[in-house]
C-alpha positions, 0 to 999 in steps of 0.5 A: 241326420236323427229322425225320431218317429212316434205314433202321435199327431204333429201337434203332440210331437211339436209340444213334445220336441220344444218341451224336451228341446229336441235338436231333430225331427220328429216325425208322425207315423199315426197309421202305424205304417213305418211301425209295422214296416220296421218291426216297432209295432205287431199291428196297426191298432198299436197304442204305442212302439216299441223303443227300437233304433236303427243306425244308417251309414251315409251309404244309406246302408243299415249298420246296426239295429237296437232292439233294446232301447234304455233312454237313458245309455242309448245316446251314448251307445249310438255315439260309441258305435259310430265312432268304432265305425269310423276307425 
């Protein structure tokens, strides 16, 4: 399962997901609670989160943290890590 989290509103996330044809849900973190909990922002007044990703295994354990995400390369990087984990 893939989830995205943004500081944007439900309406803004829905429009972005539609425009980009995203095949996964975008969750709204308008109060920055998730961003703070996962270290994606430094305070609740942050204008936007840092681009970070977390790969969580089927068992619920954290498998990988990606602190510096390059959007053009990131999907392939995660797929490669999943393939390595299956070996």
